[in-house]
Wavefront OBJ file of the C-alpha trace (Angstrom):
o trace
v 25.111 18.681 21.477
v 24.154 16.423 18.565
v 27.223 16.439 16.304
v 25.197 16.508 13.100
v 22.658 19.103 14.216
v 24.956 21.650 15.871
v 26.435 23.010 12.609
v 22.969 23.120 11.090
v 21.810 25.356 13.929
v 24.504 27.924 13.168
v 23.855 27.758 9.424
v 20.099 27.993 9.892
v 20.301 30.893 12.289
v 22.611 32.805 9.963
v 20.671 32.043 6.803
v 17.245 32.809 8.217
v 18.184 35.655 10.531
v 17.541 34.045 13.910
v 17.599 36.654 16.661
v 16.754 36.221 20.333
v 15.308 39.018 22.443
v 17.323 39.543 25.679
v 14.323 38.939 27.910
v 13.713 35.572 26.262
v 17.304 34.480 25.793
v 17.567 32.156 28.782
v 14.552 29.883 28.021
v 15.427 29.792 24.329
v 19.015 28.817 25.064
v 17.743 26.114 27.427
v 15.495 24.834 24.649
v 18.465 24.753 22.268
v 20.664 22.884 24.693
v 18.067 20.202 25.447
v 16.528 19.923 22.004
v 19.930 19.472 20.399
v 21.422 17.142 23.005
v 22.625 13.596 22.475
v 19.534 11.800 23.798
v 16.696 11.697 21.226
v 14.158 11.251 24.027
v 15.239 14.585 25.496
v 14.917 16.232 22.104
v 11.417 14.804 21.738
v 10.486 15.980 25.215
v 11.554 19.531 24.423
v 9.702 19.505 21.096
v 6.489 18.492 22.842
v 6.972 21.232 25.410
v 7.591 23.783 22.661
v 4.306 22.884 20.958
v 2.413 24.543 23.798
v 3.734 27.984 22.820
v 5.607 28.121 19.530
v 7.818 31.193 19.609
v 9.595 32.333 16.417
v 12.867 31.045 17.868
v 11.319 27.651 18.609
v 9.986 27.421 15.047
v 13.478 28.013 13.692
v 14.970 25.303 15.862
v 12.171 22.900 14.959
v 13.004 23.418 11.293
v 16.583 22.428 12.066
v 15.315 19.296 13.828
v 13.573 18.223 10.628
v 17.063 17.065 9.657
v 17.703 15.157 12.894
v 19.471 11.800 12.751
v 16.604 10.058 14.593
v 13.317 9.490 12.716
v 11.195 9.922 15.858
v 12.657 13.383 16.390
v 11.982 14.316 12.775
v 8.388 13.174 13.026
v 7.810 15.053 16.281
v 9.187 18.205 14.656
v 6.848 17.734 11.683
v 3.842 17.385 13.974
v 4.839 20.482 15.938
v 5.397 22.606 12.839
v 2.122 21.369 11.382
v 0.380 23.252 14.168
v 1.815 26.716 13.506
v -0.712 29.434 12.690
v 1.209 32.711 12.561
v 1.932 33.891 9.022
v 5.583 34.571 9.815
v 6.051 31.016 11.119
v 4.384 29.502 8.057
v 6.579 31.678 5.860
v 9.682 30.436 7.666
v 8.745 26.786 7.129
v 7.989 27.580 3.479
v 11.397 29.226 3.142
v 13.045 26.098 4.530
v 11.198 24.011 1.944
v 12.523 26.268 -0.786
v 16.098 26.894 0.324
v 17.368 24.265 2.763
v 20.316 22.252 1.471
v 19.167 19.234 3.527
v 16.761 16.864 1.770
v 15.260 15.658 5.067
v 14.527 19.248 6.113
v 12.787 19.998 2.819
v 10.778 16.764 2.928
v 9.767 17.382 6.533
v 8.816 20.971 5.759
v 6.580 19.751 2.927
v 4.850 17.287 5.229
v 4.368 19.962 7.904
v 2.953 22.474 5.421
v 0.436 19.877 4.283
v -1.107 20.109 7.752
v -1.500 23.895 7.532
v -4.562 25.138 5.657
v -3.328 28.388 4.148
v -2.616 29.950 0.785
v 1.051 30.378 1.709
v 1.527 26.688 2.515
v -0.254 25.592 -0.666
v 1.823 27.964 -2.801
v 5.047 26.653 -1.268
v 4.007 23.055 -1.895
v 3.143 23.798 -5.508
v 6.618 25.248 -6.005
v 8.153 22.164 -4.349
v 6.767 19.966 -7.130
v 9.821 21.100 -9.069
v 12.295 20.200 -6.317
v 15.423 18.320 -7.436
v 14.727 15.526 -4.926
v 12.131 12.837 -5.780
v 11.508 12.376 -2.061
v 10.605 16.044 -1.628
v 8.385 16.028 -4.722
v 6.545 12.960 -3.428
v 6.103 14.552 0.009
v 4.746 17.718 -1.613
v 2.247 15.649 -3.611
v 1.156 13.760 -0.497
v 0.642 17.103 1.244
v -1.386 18.553 -1.626
v -3.479 15.401 -1.712
v -4.175 15.883 1.966
v -5.322 19.453 1.308
v -7.627 18.258 -1.531
v -7.766 21.697 -3.165
v -9.104 21.384 -6.757
v -7.083 24.431 -7.840
v -3.900 22.326 -7.637
v -5.167 19.634 -10.037
v -3.258 20.785 -13.128
v 0.093 20.903 -11.330
v -0.547 17.546 -9.679
v -1.582 15.936 -12.977
v 1.616 17.186 -14.619
v 3.572 14.979 -12.196
v 1.978 11.869 -13.708
v 4.870 12.155 -16.178
v 7.571 12.584 -13.528
v 10.701 10.466 -14.211
v 10.559 8.921 -10.724
v 8.030 6.076 -10.199
v 7.288 6.881 -6.550
v 6.569 10.496 -7.495
v 4.226 9.329 -10.262
v 2.465 7.034 -7.797
v 2.101 9.900 -5.323
v 0.660 12.026 -8.131
v -1.928 9.329 -8.867
v -3.035 9.293 -5.236
v -3.044 13.081 -4.949
v -5.041 13.597 -8.143
v -7.709 11.173 -6.932
v -8.093 13.406 -3.865
v -7.923 16.887 -5.401
v -9.987 16.262 -8.562
v -11.779 12.889 -8.760
v -13.386 13.689 -12.123
v -10.051 14.485 -13.738
v -8.526 11.417 -12.108
v -11.239 9.237 -13.652
v -10.183 10.525 -17.078
v -6.404 10.395 -16.669
v -5.682 7.415 -14.423
v -6.667 4.600 -16.840
v -3.445 5.288 -18.747
v -1.518 4.730 -15.503
v -2.673 1.106 -15.412
v -0.133 0.538 -18.203
v 2.712 2.395 -16.495
v 6.062 0.593 -16.593
v 6.506 0.730 -12.794
v 4.640 -1.328 -10.207
v 3.921 1.419 -7.605
v 2.169 3.537 -10.234
v -0.048 0.661 -11.350
v -0.870 -0.163 -7.719
v -1.856 3.445 -7.059
v -3.925 3.541 -10.258
v -5.934 0.469 -9.227
v -6.621 2.045 -5.823
v -7.432 5.457 -7.250
v -9.617 4.378 -10.160
v -11.686 1.985 -8.080
v -12.486 4.928 -5.803
v -13.132 7.741 -8.287
v -14.795 5.628 -10.999
v -16.822 2.979 -9.124
v -18.970 2.258 -12.177
v -15.823 1.047 -13.964
v -14.483 -0.897 -10.971
v -15.072 -4.318 -12.535
v -13.136 -3.357 -15.657
v -10.283 -1.893 -13.599
v -10.008 -4.914 -11.331
v -10.264 -7.410 -14.198
v -7.345 -5.715 -15.921
v -5.312 -5.516 -12.709
v -5.892 -9.194 -11.893
v -3.981 -10.050 -15.085
v -1.068 -7.741 -14.260
v 2.381 -9.430 -14.285
v 3.272 -7.981 -10.850
v 1.867 -9.851 -7.852
v 1.628 -6.609 -5.859
v -0.798 -5.164 -8.424
v -2.884 -8.341 -8.395
v -2.918 -8.283 -4.585
v -4.117 -4.675 -4.703
v -6.920 -5.693 -7.066
v -7.998 -8.514 -4.743
v -8.051 -6.129 -1.776
v -10.100 -3.561 -3.679
v -12.576 -6.233 -4.804
v -13.076 -7.236 -1.181
v -13.573 -3.596 -0.160
v -15.928 -2.618 -2.998
v -18.153 -5.667 -2.371
v -19.871 -5.890 -5.762
v -21.246 -9.308 -6.839
v -19.888 -8.979 -10.384
v -16.353 -9.128 -8.968
v -16.815 -12.617 -7.508
v -16.441 -14.547 -10.826
v -13.250 -12.593 -11.544
v -11.766 -13.802 -8.259
v -12.935 -17.370 -8.831
v -11.194 -17.453 -12.215
v -7.875 -16.493 -10.590
v -7.807 -19.442 -8.167
v -6.332 -21.822 -10.744
v -3.898 -19.197 -12.050
v -2.321 -18.066 -8.788
v 0.229 -19.759 -6.581
v 1.519 -19.076 -3.115
v 0.465 -16.009 -1.147
v -2.216 -14.768 -3.558
v -4.203 -18.002 -3.311
v -4.663 -17.181 0.345
v -5.664 -13.619 -0.547
v -8.267 -14.915 -3.005
v -9.691 -17.294 -0.432
v -9.905 -14.491 2.153
v -11.703 -12.178 -0.293
v -14.164 -14.827 -1.494
v -14.945 -15.852 2.062
v -15.526 -12.200 2.978
v -17.734 -11.472 -0.037
v -19.864 -14.625 0.170
v -19.579 -16.004 3.729
v -19.077 -19.409 2.140
v -16.391 -21.989 2.930
v -15.580 -23.678 -0.387
v -11.809 -23.436 -0.037
v -9.617 -23.330 -3.139
v -11.908 -25.540 -5.219
v -12.416 -23.320 -8.277
v -14.934 -25.693 -9.853
v -16.864 -25.844 -6.584
v -17.035 -22.059 -6.526
v -18.237 -21.990 -10.143
v -21.002 -24.475 -9.382
v -22.077 -22.458 -6.344
v -22.027 -19.214 -8.351
v -24.033 -20.818 -11.152
v -26.779 -21.646 -8.654
v -26.750 -18.418 -6.627
v -25.019 -15.710 -8.645
v -28.025 -14.266 -10.475
v -29.650 -12.691 -7.420
v -26.698 -12.702 -5.050
v -25.981 -9.658 -2.874
v -22.711 -9.386 -0.981
v -23.056 -9.024 2.792
v -22.112 -5.564 4.016
v -19.394 -6.848 6.324
v -16.924 -9.703 6.328
v -17.641 -12.917 8.173
v -16.594 -12.972 11.803
v -15.087 -15.952 13.527
v -12.293 -18.411 12.713
v -11.418 -19.466 9.209
v -12.020 -22.948 7.933
v -9.063 -25.298 8.506
v -6.264 -25.052 5.974
v -5.857 -27.866 3.424
v -3.630 -30.668 4.670
v -1.049 -29.777 2.019
v -0.601 -26.248 3.449
v 1.849 -25.543 6.273
v 0.470 -23.721 9.303
v 1.862 -21.658 12.162
v -0.352 -21.287 15.240
v -3.312 -22.305 13.014
v -2.516 -19.601 10.404
v -2.335 -21.163 6.906
v 0.966 -20.356 5.187
v 0.010 -20.084 1.527
v 3.065 -17.934 0.863
v 6.251 -19.404 -0.576
v 8.253 -16.343 0.547
v 7.738 -15.981 4.270
v 9.768 -14.395 7.074
v 9.118 -15.379 10.686
v 9.637 -12.542 13.195
v 9.289 -14.169 16.598
v 9.539 -12.691 20.088
v 12.379 -14.164 22.114
v 12.657 -11.299 24.594
v 13.035 -11.969 28.306
v 9.290 -12.086 29.019
v 8.965 -15.147 26.781
v 10.513 -17.180 29.613
v 7.148 -16.904 31.397
v 4.563 -19.671 31.175
v 1.913 -19.561 28.484
v -0.945 -19.409 30.997
v 0.634 -16.684 33.124
v 0.892 -18.981 36.149
v 3.733 -20.795 37.860
v 3.268 -24.094 36.043
v 2.958 -25.102 32.420
v 5.073 -24.786 29.286
v 7.089 -21.623 28.754
v 6.034 -19.352 25.921
v 9.462 -19.618 24.316
v 9.175 -23.411 24.158
v 5.686 -23.248 22.640
v 6.862 -20.776 19.990
v 9.878 -22.870 19.035
v 7.730 -25.996 18.736
v 5.281 -24.189 16.412
v 8.149 -22.810 14.330
v 9.858 -26.165 13.982
v 6.590 -27.844 12.969
v 6.026 -25.238 10.256
v 9.597 -25.478 8.964
v 9.472 -29.274 8.763
v 6.332 -29.075 6.604
v 7.912 -26.733 4.033
v 8.872 -28.024 0.596
v 11.979 -26.772 -1.252
v 9.749 -24.478 -3.348
v 9.221 -22.352 -0.241
v 11.830 -19.784 0.744
v 11.888 -18.587 4.334
v 13.850 -16.786 7.019
v 13.810 -16.615 10.819
v 14.262 -13.334 12.713
v 14.144 -13.437 16.502
v 13.085 -10.485 18.630
v 15.224 -9.583 21.604
v 18.055 -7.221 22.408
v 21.180 -6.539 24.371
v 21.083 -4.723 27.730
v 20.753 -1.338 25.981
v 17.829 -2.494 23.834
v 19.784 -2.766 20.564
v 18.676 -5.407 18.072
v 21.646 -7.548 17.008
v 20.884 -8.765 13.484
v 24.074 -10.844 13.327
v 22.974 -13.013 16.251
v 19.203 -12.906 15.866
v 18.712 -13.324 12.096
v 19.147 -16.779 10.601
v 20.042 -15.779 7.028
v 20.609 -12.477 5.177
v 17.883 -13.349 2.639
v 15.070 -15.827 2.121
v 16.494 -19.334 1.723
v 14.997 -22.365 -0.101
v 13.620 -24.920 2.356
v 15.899 -27.788 1.395
v 16.257 -30.580 3.974
v 19.645 -29.191 5.050
v 18.304 -25.634 5.344
v 15.298 -26.759 7.374
v 17.512 -28.611 9.822
v 19.908 -25.676 10.093
v 17.071 -23.228 10.817
v 15.678 -25.522 13.500
v 19.093 -25.821 15.154
v 19.599 -22.042 14.958
v 16.291 -21.230 16.652
v 16.575 -24.046 19.202
v 19.906 -22.654 20.423
v 18.534 -19.132 21.012
v 17.586 -18.060 24.521
v 14.858 -15.621 25.510
v 16.504 -12.416 26.715
v 16.444 -8.663 26.467
v 13.752 -6.209 25.430
v 11.078 -6.386 22.730
v 12.604 -4.433 19.839
v 9.663 -5.026 17.535
v 9.940 -2.309 14.891
v 13.597 -2.889 14.040
v 13.150 -6.662 13.749
v 10.179 -6.338 11.377
v 12.138 -3.802 9.353
v 14.851 -6.441 8.797
v 12.217 -8.629 7.132
v 11.028 -5.690 5.018
v 14.551 -5.087 3.743
v 14.478 -8.388 1.846
v 12.812 -7.503 -1.495
v 11.537 -11.059 -1.982
v 9.452 -11.291 1.202
v 5.696 -11.182 0.599
v 4.505 -12.450 3.999
v 5.627 -11.855 7.580
v 4.572 -13.931 10.579
v 4.937 -11.722 13.668
v 4.576 -13.255 17.129
v 4.914 -11.329 20.377
v 3.565 -11.446 23.915
v 2.989 -7.694 24.143
v 3.956 -4.249 22.982
v 7.439 -3.031 22.127
v 9.731 -1.910 24.939
v 12.766 -0.734 22.944
v 13.653 0.251 19.400
v 13.578 3.074 16.896
v 9.826 3.326 17.542
v 8.101 2.059 20.678
v 4.635 3.636 20.865
v 1.868 1.650 19.188
v 0.829 4.447 16.835
v 4.403 5.202 15.792
v 5.185 1.555 15.022
v 1.961 1.103 13.079
v 2.286 4.315 11.052
v 5.908 3.716 10.127
v 5.519 0.039 9.229
v 2.537 0.906 7.033
v 4.624 3.637 5.423
v 7.413 1.135 4.718
v 4.819 -1.286 3.354
v 3.152 1.246 1.080
v 4.492 -0.234 -2.158
v 5.622 -3.623 -0.809
v 2.173 -5.057 -0.097
v 3.541 -7.493 2.494
v 0.860 -9.379 4.436
v 1.587 -9.411 8.175
v -0.032 -12.243 10.121
v 0.204 -11.669 13.870
v 0.074 -13.928 16.910
v -0.390 -12.763 20.503
v 1.417 -15.298 22.654
v 0.473 -15.980 26.265
v -1.340 -13.810 28.761
v 1.227 -11.226 29.804
v -0.367 -8.719 32.162
v -1.040 -5.412 30.439
v -0.024 -6.822 27.055
v -0.842 -4.511 24.173
v -2.592 -6.634 21.563
v -3.967 -3.592 19.750
v -0.843 -3.197 17.633
v -0.869 -6.835 16.530
v -4.587 -6.706 15.753
v -4.284 -3.506 13.734
v -1.167 -4.585 11.829
v -2.933 -7.713 10.609
v -6.116 -5.831 9.732
v -4.266 -3.118 7.795
v -2.116 -5.514 5.746
v -4.537 -8.311 4.864
v -3.183 -10.597 7.545
v -4.753 -12.791 10.218
v -4.582 -12.145 13.967
v -4.760 -15.046 16.431
v -4.233 -15.479 20.158
v -2.102 -18.433 21.207
l 1 2 3 4 5 6 7 8 9 10 11 12 13 14 15 16 17 18 19 20 21 22 23 24 25 26 27 28 29 30 31 32 33 34 35 36 37 38 39 40 41 42 43 44 45 46 47 48 49 50 51 52 53 54 55 56 57 58 59 60 61 62 63 64 65 66 67 68 69 70 71 72 73 74 75 76 77 78 79 80 81 82 83 84 85 86 87 88 89 90 91 92 93 94 95 96 97 98 99 100 101 102 103 104 105 106 107 108 109 110 111 112 113 114 115 116 117 118 119 120 121 122 123 124 125 126 127 128 129 130 131 132 133 134 135 136 137 138 139 140 141 142 143 144 145 146 147 148 149 150 151 152 153 154 155 156 157 158 159 160 161 162 163 164 165 166 167 168 169 170 171 172 173 174 175 176 177 178 179 180 181 182 183 184 185 186 187 188 189 190 191 192 193 194 195 196 197 198 199 200 201 202 203 204 205 206 207 208 209 210 211 212 213 214 215 216 217 218 219 220 221 222 223 224 225 226 227 228 229 230 231 232 233 234 235 236 237 238 239 240 241 242 243 244 245 246 247 248 249 250 251 252 253 254 255 256 257 258 259 260 261 262 263 264 265 266 267 268 269 270 271 272 273 274 275 276 277 278 279 280 281 282 283 284 285 286 287 288 289 290 291 292 293 294 295 296 297 298 299 300 301 302 303 304 305 306 307 308 309 310 311 312 313 314 315 316 317 318 319 320 321 322 323 324 325 326 327 328 329 330 331 332 333 334 335 336 337 338 339 340 341 342 343 344 345 346 347 348 349 350 351 352 353 354 355 356 357 358 359 360 361 362 363 364 365 366 367 368 369 370 371 372 373 374 375 376 377 378 379 380 381 382 383 384 385 386 387 388 389 390 391 392 393 394 395 396 397 398 399 400 401 402 403 404 405 406 407 408 409 410 411 412 413 414 415 416 417 418 419 420 421 422 423 424 425 426 427 428 429 430 431 432 433 434 435 436 437 438 439 440 441 442 443 444 445 446 447 448 449 450 451 452 453 454 455 456 457 458 459 460 461 462 463 464 465 466 467 468 469 470 471 472 473 474 475 476 477 478 479 480 481 482 483 484 485 486 487 488 489 490 491 492 493 494 495 496 497 498 499
């Protein structure tokens, strides 16, 4: 039995009055034994089986599993509890949200209740806005935003003054969902909030609920001191697709450096279908000739980008405008195969190393970078000590460049593809603004393995980071899952290429 969960079972059963009818005791006890065992995959399997017929006893155990040590188990329990319909079951989850001593249980209960359309779940979530934990308050706001019930607007708006910045940001997002008109009145003040996540959320929210004021919102956000807020403004300009936003983006070309210059170029290319590069004066001349009657195309331009300027480093043809980049490269066992999938030709691992070394050699000392190599031991564990070059981004001095090349050259392709955990290492460095992710297929080991789970959880981690993830599909591995790489790039403002 899971050492952390076993005591919680006894406490939960005693506190919430768990009783088992004699005729049902054997299957319930079997569920307990398997759902609370050492293997998280067994716990997940039992949760999925329990979803077919959620008994009161199963609901109680699922609430306990909201506090599981493994995030996949917690998320499976949330999904299962989000499907309950009986009033007594909803009441039990609501009681856990109110009374559980475990923060993870309360947060999970809030997320589950947000999937249940009932007065009882909404009432419980409203009460949770006063929870002592910022995480629980933010989860309750996310859940209320999902419900989009206008009657909750006053309570949600009150959280715009919460002491925690992530809670305030969640309140901004929730208010835009539950009462767009009120959000249009109250969110402009959030553009001046002292914390970056709140300003990011305000740019997103205002550009949705007050489209007539989008140009004013984006102009203000483009001058924000935080690059994440400016990146959000660029993304929203590209999404809104209004011609009056184009001059605002052109004016930023000469003021930005690094990653955001690439973002500006991507947005301008999308909005105009023109290839003028980073020549601000060239853009101004073009706009002077065509801006009066210009209409943005409905969709972005398909096809490859124009070549990067000669002064910009590239990796597998992806321009590296960023000066704070982490490479996350697949060196699992399958990378020993040839690039063309046949018996002859260069191995994928050799091609990847050559591309990496070329990019590193072209860096200047103003660029900081790191190298994280996918792979694992026999059990699928990612060994950061052996597979990560440096603990943090490092300036690309001549000595550092040579050291990184030697480090990667000495690595061998082995083990499983532990994709999620390796990318998470890059996310843990607060200075990273761009990740280059190369793999020859889907994940085979790690905290999360399924495509949807990896995507959802990386996007959750990236919610307030705004990291761009460029992805490269290497080689032609049979059955390779390129959907994850394609979607990660699309969802984060990155570029996807096949190598």
